[in-house]
VEXKOL-186947 format. One line per 3 residues: number of its first residue (from 1); their letters; for each residue x negated, y negated, z negated of C-alpha. Coordinates in Angstrom, 2 decimals, m for minus. Last residue first. Layout:
# residues N
NUM) a) X/Y/Z; ...
//
This chain:
# residues 712
712) ekl) m2.97/18.88/m49.87; 0.75/18.66/m49.16; 1.72/17.26/m45.79
709) kal) 3.00/13.67/m45.88; 0.14/12.28/m43.78; 1.02/14.77/m41.04
706) itp) 4.56/13.36/m40.79; 3.44/9.73/m40.45; 0.58/10.76/m38.16
703) lft) 3.13/12.37/m35.79; 5.60/9.46/m35.87; 3.15/6.71/m34.96
700) ltv) 0.36/7.80/m32.60; 2.02/10.88/m31.11; 5.50/9.31/m31.01
697) fvs) 4.22/6.22/m29.17; 2.04/8.23/m26.80; 4.91/10.58/m25.93
694) vim) 7.39/7.71/m25.50; 5.19/5.56/m23.27; 4.01/8.54/m21.21
691) svw) 7.52/9.87/m20.65; 8.94/6.49/m19.66; 6.09/5.74/m17.26
688) mli) 6.46/9.22/m15.75; 10.17/8.57/m15.22; 9.46/5.43/m13.21
685) svn) 6.89/7.17/m11.01; 9.19/10.12/m10.34; 12.01/7.74/m9.40
682) lhi) 9.81/5.93/m6.87; 8.77/9.27/m5.38; 12.39/10.30/m4.85
679) tlp) 13.18/6.93/m3.29; 10.88/7.66/m0.34; 8.98/4.93/1.48
676) slm) 6.10/5.46/m0.97; 4.68/2.30/m2.53; 6.25/3.24/m5.87
673) mis) 4.04/6.32/m5.75; 1.12/4.03/m6.64; 2.73/3.81/m10.07
670) lgl) 1.49/7.36/m10.54; m2.02/6.06/m11.18; m0.70/3.34/m13.48
667) sig) 1.13/5.89/m15.60; m1.66/8.48/m15.58; m4.36/5.90/m16.35
664) lan) m2.27/4.33/m19.10; m1.69/7.74/m20.66; m5.43/8.50/m20.50
661) tii) m6.41/5.14/m21.95; m3.85/5.41/m24.75; m5.04/8.89/m25.70
658) prs) m8.72/7.90/m25.45; m8.04/4.87/m27.73; m5.99/6.76/m30.32
655) snk) m8.32/9.74/m30.75; m11.19/8.80/m33.05; m9.59/6.10/m35.22
652) fsf) m6.25/7.90/m35.40; m7.93/11.15/m36.42; m9.95/9.40/m39.12
649) dva) m6.82/7.74/m40.49; m4.84/10.99/m40.36; m7.63/12.87/m42.14
646) ens) m7.73/10.18/m44.84; m3.99/10.38/m45.41; m4.07/14.20/m45.50
643) thg) m6.95/14.17/m47.98; m10.50/14.86/m46.83; m12.29/18.11/m47.61
640) lkk) m14.27/18.67/m44.40; m11.59/21.14/m43.34; m9.07/18.32/m43.43
637) yyq) m11.35/16.32/m41.17; m11.29/19.00/m38.48; m7.55/19.54/m39.00
634) yvs) m6.82/15.93/m38.11; m9.16/16.10/m35.10; m7.20/19.08/m33.80
631) sfh) m3.87/17.38/m34.57; m4.73/14.29/m32.52; m6.10/16.20/m29.52
628) vay) m3.28/18.73/m29.50; m0.67/15.98/m29.90; m2.15/14.07/m26.97
625) dig) m2.45/17.22/m24.85; 1.25/17.90/m25.44; 2.04/15.03/m23.09
622) vgi) 0.48/16.73/m20.06; 2.23/20.11/m20.08; 5.47/18.82/m21.54
619) tis) 5.48/15.84/m19.19; 4.90/18.16/m16.23; 7.93/20.22/m17.26
616) fim) 10.16/17.17/m17.58; 8.79/15.40/m14.51; 9.70/18.36/m12.28
613) vtt) 13.42/17.69/m12.66; 13.13/14.39/m10.82; 12.92/15.79/m7.28
610) inl) 15.27/18.77/m7.68; 17.94/16.61/m9.25; 18.71/14.71/m12.42
607) pig) 19.91/11.43/m10.98; 18.52/7.99/m11.82; 21.53/6.13/m13.23
604) slg) 19.34/4.13/m15.59; 21.07/4.93/m18.89; 21.91/8.57/m18.20
601) lfg) 18.43/9.28/m16.87; 16.95/7.34/m19.79; 18.76/9.54/m22.30
598) yla) 17.46/12.70/m20.65; 13.95/11.27/m20.68; 14.27/10.27/m24.35
595) lvt) 15.32/13.83/m25.24; 12.28/15.21/m23.42; 10.04/12.71/m25.24
592) ili) 11.50/13.70/m28.63; 10.78/17.37/m27.94; 7.27/16.49/m26.76
589) pli) 6.46/14.43/m29.85; 7.86/17.20/m32.10; 5.52/19.97/m30.85
586) siv) 2.74/18.81/m33.17; 4.93/19.30/m36.24; 5.50/22.96/m35.31
583) avk) 1.77/23.46/m34.69; 0.84/21.78/m37.99; 3.15/24.11/m39.92
580) inr) 2.11/27.24/m38.02; m1.63/26.65/m38.45; m4.16/28.26/m36.10
577) ltf) m4.53/24.91/m34.27; m5.56/26.36/m30.88; m3.70/29.68/m30.90
574) llm) m0.59/28.23/m32.54; m0.68/25.28/m30.14; m1.08/27.63/m27.19
571) lmv) 1.96/29.65/m28.27; 3.95/26.43/m28.64; 2.93/25.39/m25.11
568) lgi) 4.30/28.67/m23.74; 7.61/28.24/m25.55; 7.87/24.57/m24.63
565) ali) 7.34/25.37/m20.94; 9.79/28.30/m20.92; 12.48/26.31/m22.75
562) isn) 11.98/23.38/m20.37; 12.21/25.60/m17.27; 15.36/27.33/m18.53
559) lqm) 16.97/23.95/m19.23; 16.10/22.72/m15.73; 17.60/25.84/m14.13
556) mgi) 20.77/25.20/m16.15; 20.98/21.59/m15.05; 19.99/22.29/m11.42
553) stn) 22.92/24.63/m10.74; 25.42/22.09/m9.45; 22.77/20.12/m7.56
550) lem) 21.41/23.22/m5.82; 24.83/24.09/m4.44; 25.26/20.46/m3.40
547) llf) 21.91/20.60/m1.58; 22.94/23.62/0.48; 26.25/21.84/1.07
544) qvg) 24.28/18.91/2.48; 22.62/21.20/5.01; 25.94/22.39/6.36
541) tis) 28.74/24.77/5.38; 32.50/25.22/5.34; 34.78/28.25/5.48
538) mne) 38.23/28.95/6.96; 40.25/32.13/7.56; 41.75/32.38/4.10
535) ktn) 42.77/28.73/4.06; 43.13/27.11/0.64; 39.34/27.31/0.28
532) tyd) 38.98/24.84/3.14; 40.82/22.21/1.06; 38.62/22.80/m1.97
529) eit) 35.62/22.47/0.35; 36.62/18.91/1.22; 37.10/18.03/m2.45
526) qlt) 33.75/19.63/m3.32; 31.95/17.59/m0.67; 33.31/14.34/m2.03
523) qnd) 32.57/15.38/m5.60; 28.95/16.23/m4.77; 28.33/12.90/m3.08
520) ldt) 27.49/12.81/0.64; 29.61/9.82/1.65; 32.79/8.96/3.56
517) sfv) 32.71/12.36/5.24; 32.20/13.65/8.78; 33.59/17.04/9.86
514) llr) 32.56/19.04/12.92; 34.98/21.85/13.66; 33.95/25.35/14.78
511) vkn) 36.26/27.90/16.34; 36.03/31.69/16.26; 37.73/34.49/18.20
508) deq) 34.47/36.49/18.41; 34.41/36.65/22.23; 36.16/33.31/22.69
505) nil) 33.54/31.41/20.72; 34.60/27.75/20.65; 32.51/24.86/19.28
502) nhi) 28.98/25.42/20.55; 30.09/26.65/23.98; 32.36/23.59/24.23
499) tnt) 29.15/21.60/23.86; 28.62/21.67/27.62; 25.09/22.75/28.56
496) ddl) 26.13/25.86/30.49; 28.54/23.80/32.62; 30.91/26.33/34.16
493) klq) 32.47/26.71/30.72; 34.25/23.37/31.07; 36.18/24.58/34.11
490) nym) 36.97/27.87/32.39; 38.41/25.94/29.44; 40.49/23.75/31.72
487) nel) 41.88/26.83/33.47; 42.54/28.51/30.11; 44.62/25.56/28.91
484) iqd) 46.54/25.53/32.19; 47.31/29.23/31.78; 48.23/28.93/28.12
481) npi) 51.17/26.65/28.86; 52.57/23.09/28.94; 49.63/20.94/27.81
478) egs) 51.39/17.93/26.31; 52.73/14.82/27.99; 51.23/13.17/31.02
475) aqq) 49.04/14.26/33.93; 45.45/14.09/35.17; 43.64/12.01/32.57
472) qfm) 46.06/13.21/29.90; 45.05/16.83/30.60; 41.35/16.14/30.14
469) idf) 42.00/14.21/26.92; 44.16/17.00/25.50; 41.56/19.60/26.47
466) iry) 38.81/17.61/24.74; 41.04/17.31/21.68; 40.87/21.10/21.46
463) pni) 37.21/20.85/20.44; 38.13/19.11/17.15; 35.51/16.64/15.94
460) vkt) 36.85/15.38/12.61; 36.21/11.86/11.32; 36.34/9.83/8.13
457) ved) 37.03/12.54/5.53; 37.00/11.76/1.78; 40.49/10.26/1.75
454) lem) 41.82/13.59/3.05; 44.42/13.10/5.79; 41.74/13.80/8.39
451) leq) 41.39/17.34/7.04; 45.13/17.90/7.37; 45.01/16.69/10.99
448) ayl) 42.10/18.99/11.82; 43.91/21.97/10.29; 47.07/21.14/12.26
445) dil) 45.12/20.80/15.51; 43.51/24.17/14.74; 46.94/25.80/14.39
442) nke) 48.27/24.10/17.53; 45.29/25.37/19.50; 45.82/28.90/18.17
439) els) 49.40/28.93/19.44; 48.47/27.11/22.65; 46.02/29.83/23.58
436) ipd) 42.30/29.83/24.28; 41.35/30.91/20.74; 42.29/34.54/21.57
433) dgl) 43.83/36.06/18.44; 43.25/36.53/14.74; 41.27/33.34/14.43
430) dis) 38.24/32.88/12.21; 37.71/29.18/11.47; 34.28/27.67/10.78
427) vff) 33.98/24.17/9.35; 30.58/22.59/9.94; 29.42/19.45/8.18
424) pis) 28.35/16.34/10.07; 25.67/13.71/9.29; 26.20/10.19/10.63
421) ggn) 29.89/9.45/10.16; 32.69/7.21/11.39; 30.67/6.34/14.49
418) ieq) 30.23/2.62/13.93; 29.94/2.32/10.15; 28.19/5.66/9.69
415) vks) 25.87/4.73/12.57; 24.93/1.54/10.74; 24.29/3.28/7.42
412) ant) 22.27/6.04/9.07; 20.09/3.49/10.86; 19.45/1.51/7.68
409) ave) 18.49/4.65/5.77; 16.17/6.06/8.46; 14.46/2.72/9.09
406) tsd) 13.54/2.37/5.44; 14.78/m0.52/3.30; 17.38/1.57/1.48
403) kyv) 14.62/3.87/0.22; 14.84/7.38/1.60; 15.54/10.70/m0.12
400) mll) 19.06/9.64/m1.07; 19.99/10.02/2.62; 19.76/13.80/2.65
397) sfe) 21.62/14.14/m0.61; 20.89/14.62/m4.29; 23.38/13.90/m7.04
394) nni) 23.13/15.57/m10.42; 24.56/12.82/m12.59; 23.65/11.96/m16.17
391) nri) 26.31/9.87/m17.92; 26.71/12.28/m20.84; 23.08/11.63/m21.80
388) tfs) 23.88/7.96/m22.38; 25.65/8.17/m25.74; 23.49/10.76/m27.52
385) avt) 20.39/9.27/m25.86; 21.00/5.86/m27.45; 21.36/7.35/m30.92
382) fil) 18.41/9.73/m30.65; 16.11/6.98/m29.35; 17.31/4.63/m32.12
379) iii) 16.62/7.32/m34.73; 13.09/7.65/m33.33; 12.66/3.86/m33.49
376) ifs) 13.77/3.76/m37.13; 11.49/6.68/m38.04; 8.51/4.93/m36.42
373) pvg) 9.28/1.73/m38.33; 9.35/3.69/m41.65; 5.80/5.02/m41.38
370) rla) 3.50/4.11/m38.52; 4.47/1.09/m36.44; 1.50/m1.03/m37.50
367) kfp) m0.92/1.66/m36.36; 0.66/1.63/m32.93; 0.35/m2.14/m32.61
364) rei) m3.34/m1.98/m33.68; m4.50/0.61/m31.13; m4.93/m1.87/m28.26
361) nfk) m7.40/m3.96/m30.24; m8.11/m6.82/m27.86; m11.41/m8.67/m28.13
358) spk) m13.35/m5.50/m27.36; m16.84/m5.41/m28.83; m19.50/m5.94/m26.19
355) ikk) m21.89/m3.20/m25.18; m24.40/m4.56/m22.71; m26.10/m2.79/m19.86
352) plv) m23.52/m0.02/m19.94; m24.89/3.50/m20.34; m24.65/5.98/m17.47
349) nie) m28.35/6.21/m16.54; m28.82/9.07/m14.09; m31.33/11.73/m15.11
346) hsl) m30.63/13.97/m12.10; m28.93/16.55/m14.35; m26.04/14.09/m14.57
343) ilp) m24.78/14.97/m11.10; m24.99/18.74/m11.56; m23.51/18.57/m15.09
340) lvi) m20.61/16.49/m13.66; m19.90/18.73/m10.67; m19.69/22.17/m12.29
337) wta) m17.60/21.87/m15.47; m15.52/19.01/m14.07; m14.96/20.95/m10.85
334) fga) m13.41/23.81/m12.81; m10.95/21.40/m14.43; m10.05/19.94/m11.03
331) lli) m9.70/23.48/m9.66; m7.31/24.47/m12.45; m5.28/21.26/m12.06
328) gva) m5.03/21.89/m8.32; m4.00/25.53/m8.78; m1.24/24.48/m11.19
325) gfv) 0.00/21.72/m8.87; m0.11/23.87/m5.72; 1.76/26.70/m7.49
322) ald) 4.47/24.58/m9.09; 4.97/22.38/m6.03; 5.11/25.46/m3.79
319) yis) 7.83/27.02/m5.95; 9.86/23.80/m6.20; 11.14/24.03/m2.63
316) dtk) 11.50/27.82/m2.87; 14.47/27.51/m5.19; 15.48/29.55/m8.20
313) msl) 13.80/27.55/m10.95; 11.71/29.71/m13.29; 8.64/28.80/m11.23
310) lsl) 8.88/25.32/m12.73; 7.17/26.69/m15.85; 4.03/26.94/m13.70
307) fgv) 3.69/23.17/m13.47; 3.84/22.48/m17.20; 1.78/25.59/m17.92
304) mst) m0.99/24.23/m15.70; m1.13/21.08/m17.82; m1.34/23.26/m20.94
301) ltt) m4.15/25.33/m19.40; m6.22/22.30/m18.40; m5.69/20.79/m21.84
298) vim) m6.92/24.00/m23.49; m10.01/24.33/m21.28; m10.93/20.69/m21.79
295) pig) m10.44/21.06/m25.56; m12.81/24.08/m25.52; m15.61/22.25/m23.69
292) vit) m15.22/18.84/m25.38; m17.61/19.04/m28.35; m19.96/21.84/m27.29
289) ltk) m19.84/20.58/m23.71; m21.03/17.15/m24.82; m23.76/18.60/m27.07
286) kla) m25.17/20.73/m24.26; m25.05/17.84/m21.80; m26.80/15.53/m24.26
283) tkt) m29.50/18.15/m24.81; m30.14/18.36/m21.08; m30.14/14.61/m20.62
280) dlk) m32.46/13.73/m23.49; m30.84/12.46/m26.69; m31.24/8.78/m27.63
277) elk) m28.10/8.75/m29.82; m26.54/6.40/m27.25; m27.01/9.26/m24.78
274) sdq) m24.72/11.46/m26.88; m22.03/8.78/m27.01; m22.23/8.36/m23.23
271) yhs) m21.82/12.11/m22.84; m18.78/11.95/m25.12; m17.11/9.36/m22.91
268) mfh) m18.22/11.12/m19.70; m16.60/14.41/m20.69; m13.42/12.82/m22.02
265) lgd) m12.94/10.81/m18.81; m13.76/13.77/m16.56; m11.24/15.90/m18.41
262) asg) m8.56/13.23/m17.99; m9.27/13.01/m14.24; m7.22/16.17/m13.66
259) ivi) m3.94/14.51/m14.62; m4.21/11.39/m12.45; m6.02/13.07/m9.56
256) ifi) m4.07/16.34/m9.56; m0.76/14.51/m9.80; m1.68/12.29/m6.86
253) pvv) m2.81/15.28/m4.80; 0.58/16.95/m5.59; 2.52/14.07/m4.03
250) atl) 2.93/15.75/m0.63; 4.21/18.87/m2.44; 7.68/17.39/m2.82
247) isv) 8.10/15.90/0.65; 6.88/19.19/2.08; 3.43/20.61/2.90
244) eng) 3.17/24.01/4.56; 1.00/27.02/3.75; m1.33/28.43/6.41
241) lwg) m3.86/29.84/3.95; m6.63/27.63/5.39; m4.49/24.50/5.10
238) vlg) m3.39/25.15/1.53; m7.00/25.91/0.58; m8.09/22.55/1.99
235) ftw) m5.20/21.08/0.04; m6.49/22.47/m3.24; m10.19/21.88/m2.58
232) lsg) m9.59/18.20/m1.80; m7.47/17.73/m4.94; m10.16/19.40/m7.05
229) iga) m12.81/17.21/m5.38; m10.87/14.08/m6.31; m10.34/15.36/m9.85
226) piv) m14.07/16.14/m10.16; m15.05/12.66/m8.84; m12.88/10.78/m11.36
223) sfl) m15.28/10.68/m14.34; m18.37/10.17/m12.14; m17.05/6.88/m10.78
220) tpk) m16.39/5.52/m14.27; m19.75/6.81/m15.48; m21.44/4.82/m12.68
217) iak) m19.42/1.58/m13.00; m19.94/0.74/m16.67; m17.78/m0.22/m19.68
214) mqw) m16.35/3.36/m19.89; m12.88/2.44/m21.24; m12.12/m0.59/m19.06
211) rfv) m13.77/1.14/m16.12; m11.33/4.00/m16.69; m8.37/1.77/m15.88
208) vli) m9.96/0.32/m12.73; m11.16/3.73/m11.56; m7.70/5.23/m12.09
205) tll) m6.25/2.55/m9.83; m8.83/3.21/m7.12; m8.17/6.95/m7.27
202) tlp) m4.44/6.30/m6.94; m5.06/4.08/m3.92; m7.08/6.90/m2.34
199) pli) m4.22/9.38/m3.12; m1.52/7.01/m1.71; m2.88/6.27/1.76
196) lli) m3.65/9.41/3.77; m1.33/11.93/2.08; 1.55/9.48/1.74
193) kli) 1.15/8.27/5.33; 1.24/11.85/6.59; 4.29/12.64/4.46
190) yes) 6.07/9.56/5.81; 5.44/10.58/9.40; 6.64/14.13/8.68
187) iks) 9.74/12.72/6.97; 10.52/10.77/10.13; 10.87/14.05/12.02
184) qsy) 13.20/15.32/9.30; 15.46/12.30/9.57; 15.61/12.66/13.36
181) tdg) 16.39/16.37/13.10; 19.18/15.80/10.60; 20.77/12.97/12.58
178) tiy) 20.28/9.24/13.08; 19.08/6.66/15.59; 20.03/2.99/15.76
175) ydf) 19.40/0.53/18.59; 18.99/m3.19/19.16; 19.01/m3.88/22.88
172) sye) 16.30/m5.77/24.76; 15.13/m2.72/26.70; 11.71/m1.08/26.91
169) dll) 11.96/m0.30/23.20; 14.53/2.38/24.06; 11.83/4.21/26.05
166) nei) 9.42/4.08/23.12; 12.00/5.24/20.58; 12.89/8.25/22.73
163) env) 9.22/9.15/23.16; 8.63/8.81/19.41; 11.51/11.19/18.74
160) eqt) 10.07/13.63/21.30; 6.68/13.63/19.57; 8.32/14.01/16.16
157) nfs) 9.97/17.30/17.09; 12.26/19.16/19.51; 11.10/22.77/19.57
154) egi) 14.55/24.14/18.64; 16.24/22.45/21.57; 18.25/19.25/21.49
151) fit) 21.76/17.92/21.99; 21.71/14.14/22.34; 24.86/12.19/21.48
148) fts) 24.43/8.82/23.21; 26.64/6.07/21.82; 27.33/2.59/23.13
145) yyt) 28.20/m0.13/20.62; 29.82/m3.37/21.73; 30.11/m6.37/19.42
142) gdl) 33.19/m8.54/18.87; 33.95/m7.15/15.43; 33.69/m3.57/16.70
139) lvl) 34.07/m2.56/20.35; 33.18/1.12/20.73; 31.94/3.01/23.79
136) psf) 31.09/6.71/23.44; 34.76/7.54/22.86; 35.34/10.93/21.24
133) eaf) 37.36/9.45/18.34; 39.90/8.04/20.83; 38.93/9.14/24.36
130) ssy) 41.70/7.05/25.92; 39.76/3.85/25.13; 36.95/5.22/27.29
127) yte) 38.93/4.80/30.53; 40.16/1.32/29.66; 36.62/0.19/28.93
124) lle) 35.37/1.90/32.07; 38.03/0.16/34.19; 36.92/m3.23/32.90
121) tst) 33.26/m2.32/33.43; 33.97/m1.56/37.08; 33.12/1.90/38.38
118) slf) 30.48/2.12/41.11; 27.67/2.51/38.55; 29.40/5.53/37.00
115) pti) 29.93/7.29/40.32; 33.65/8.10/40.72; 35.49/11.42/40.47
112) sgn) 39.21/10.63/40.87; 41.83/12.19/38.59; 42.80/8.86/37.03
109) vnv) 39.15/8.13/36.26; 36.79/11.10/36.17; 33.36/9.58/35.56
106) nlp) 30.11/10.29/37.39; 26.39/10.25/36.59; 27.13/9.90/32.88
103) avg) 26.72/6.52/31.12; 28.37/6.34/27.69; 26.76/9.49/26.50
100) qiq) 27.12/13.20/26.00; 23.54/14.22/26.58; 22.32/17.77/27.18
97) lve) 19.34/20.00/26.55; 16.72/17.45/25.44; 13.66/19.61/24.70
94) nvt) 11.32/17.33/26.71; 12.69/13.88/27.48; 13.99/13.58/31.06
91) elk) 17.64/13.26/30.02; 16.75/10.23/27.86; 15.47/8.49/30.99
88) rqi) 18.78/9.02/32.83; 20.72/7.87/29.76; 18.65/4.69/29.46
85) nyl) 19.03/3.92/33.17; 22.83/4.12/32.93; 22.83/1.95/29.81
82) dtq) 20.71/m0.65/31.62; 23.03/m0.66/34.63; 26.17/m1.06/32.50
79) esl) 24.50/m3.79/30.44; 23.77/m5.79/33.62; 27.18/m5.01/35.15
76) tfd) 28.85/m6.53/32.12; 29.61/m5.17/28.65; 28.68/m7.90/26.19
73) dhe) 26.90/m8.34/22.87; 25.00/m5.06/23.03; 24.15/m2.45/20.38
70) vvv) 22.81/0.98/21.34; 23.72/3.98/19.17; 21.55/7.10/19.41
67) iiq) 22.83/10.25/17.73; 20.62/13.27/17.20; 21.71/16.82/17.69
64) dln) 21.10/20.34/16.47; 24.01/22.56/17.40; 22.17/25.88/17.56
61) gfs) 24.14/28.81/18.87; 27.83/29.44/18.40; 28.11/32.88/16.82
58) dnl) 24.56/33.44/15.56; 24.23/29.77/14.55; 27.48/30.04/12.62
55) ddl) 26.32/33.20/10.84; 23.07/31.50/9.80; 25.00/28.53/8.44
52) raq) 27.29/30.84/6.47; 24.29/32.64/4.95; 22.74/29.26/4.11
49) yks) 25.99/28.24/2.43; 26.07/31.43/0.37; 22.58/30.61/m0.96
46) nnt) 20.41/33.64/m1.76; 17.66/31.40/m3.17; 18.85/27.89/m3.85
43) sfl) 18.59/25.40/m1.02; 15.93/22.70/m1.00; 14.04/24.42/1.83
40) afd) 17.10/23.72/4.00; 15.89/20.11/4.17; 13.43/21.18/6.86
37) tnm) 10.44/18.84/6.91; 7.76/21.49/6.45; 4.36/20.14/7.45
34) kmk) 1.36/22.11/8.61; m2.19/21.88/7.31; m5.07/22.80/9.60
31) fig) m6.67/19.34/9.32; m6.81/19.88/5.56; m8.69/23.14/6.07
28) iis) m11.52/21.37/7.89; m11.85/18.96/4.95; m11.83/21.92/2.57
25) lii) m14.58/23.68/4.56; m16.76/20.57/4.32; m16.12/20.28/0.57
22) svv) m16.91/23.97/0.02; m20.16/23.62/2.00; m21.23/20.63/m0.11
19) liv) m20.50/22.45/m3.37; m22.24/25.64/m2.27; m25.34/23.63/m1.32
16) kli) m25.24/21.79/m4.67; m24.89/25.09/m6.55; m27.88/26.57/m4.75
13) tky) m30.04/23.56/m5.60; m29.06/23.47/m9.28; m29.45/27.19/m9.90
10) kyi) m31.77/26.92/m12.93; m30.39/23.61/m14.19; m26.77/24.79/m14.09
7) inv) m27.77/28.13/m15.65; m29.53/26.31/m18.51; m26.37/24.25/m19.11
4) yks) m24.35/27.49/m19.41; m26.85/29.10/m21.75; m26.82/26.05/m24.04
1) m) m23.02/26.03/m24.19
//
């Protein structure tokens, strides 16, 4: 390490210039970052539902829409005028293609075309009551709800959503907005807040925890600077390469900070020890790197392995998380080797003014639990997990992303109540003949009726109901022949923006139904699909079905990821410890932690899905560091001739406090994710607490108990 420190001193000025330039370029790169809010990224590779969705868009065009529901206590001329003005303003918003709302320019009442504002509210209520499930005006529990279904272009984004919200705010009505595009636009706002607010709060939390260990401000600050720079470099690189940030990768800076700061903590702790021995700065740096250099490399690699093992999962959504996380940990480790020697080479005093003995011995409870108590607790973990693991669910839906208190969740719940559904699925039906015929109409009406008879279905949008409503407004009874049906269809076709184009494709003999369900659970979706599978000419798809497909395969993908991570970590243990017996024993804390996590999922009801699955692999990569550190020190003292019991005692004395401090820093640092508006981040934070508690407990109680029993 002497040569390396000499290089740092020799090229100090050049290295500082390079460091400053890299930071500036990274900041520029961050402003180039793009966001990916498309929930389709959560689909499995080669998804059959994505292929169906693509085919539907080719046949019918894009059917992206958002639903706006306006609440009003009465329906008088005042409300009628306001609703009319709202719809006119909504029509002026960029990328709004068409609006099917409560207040069109004209209404066709009893065969007479009448301006909307010239029609009495009483007549409008009667008129809309004939629309049944298509009615944009609903009276529910004494309150009126007016609906605007807004069909949008592909470039519709957050700016347009904000414009709609601003114009609705001009009126005194309460309103609710929902839809895939709306939810995704809100995700971009949440991602931005997460990136701007949570990483700085995480850094502050880590500083508080590390201050307790370092006993002084300067070394505490220095210990987290490399992780902060590593996070900055990573996302600057993401921006320059044109990669996108999703709801999963938005938390990568937090992981980099809490995991990457461990090297800085160990470096500064040993540097402080060297300075207490009255060594000069250069010599202290050489000694510090001699002691912690190899362990820092190993822990960086094991943490990277945890992230990279996620690459075995067959979904692009986790791919970016794995790569960004691994690169970030690597850069944070690299920054520790460069930044800290550069800073400390300026003869900065990092020793506390006064060294006071700690009044609280945080290691004592762990030492007391060694031996039989540790075995009892391990048996308890196994017992509880064996019962609760069967309760694990694999649910993940669009609305599960958001906390119940968020605007998106409350809006979706209200629209579900009023509209009979908030997020539709698409049922495609291939007809053998021209869809504009009574024979095919009757067939589709039958399919729609059978779907509505399912307990899981709340609403079906059947395009042929539009023809029924049109006919009833002009005559009575049923449509008598194909000619009248075709005339109505041709009349609707004259309007290029009419949604009939998105529901009936006469050229390909296809019809699309929109289906709304009671909820978005896997079983609900499967029941609906089971019905469609009974029809040879019918298929179903939608964003939620992409997620369902991922949910059903996540268990096996998770198992493959865990096996890969443990296998790679085991190889590193063998290489580092060079003792098969000790390596096998050292892997036990991670195996027990993984089992505990599975048990906790079943106990807590937190689902095993694409957002929580990453904790397992990250836990393996991070948690194994504790066993590596403890076992390495154990072997060091064994080589000095100490007995197994003595080596365990020395190892506990030297490693317990740094292990506890690091785990506490990671847990508290990730607790900042609880402030995120997204439920998925809250769940990750909770699971990380569980994994850190269990891995530290097993490492400091069960592991030393086993190692102490090894033959001399």
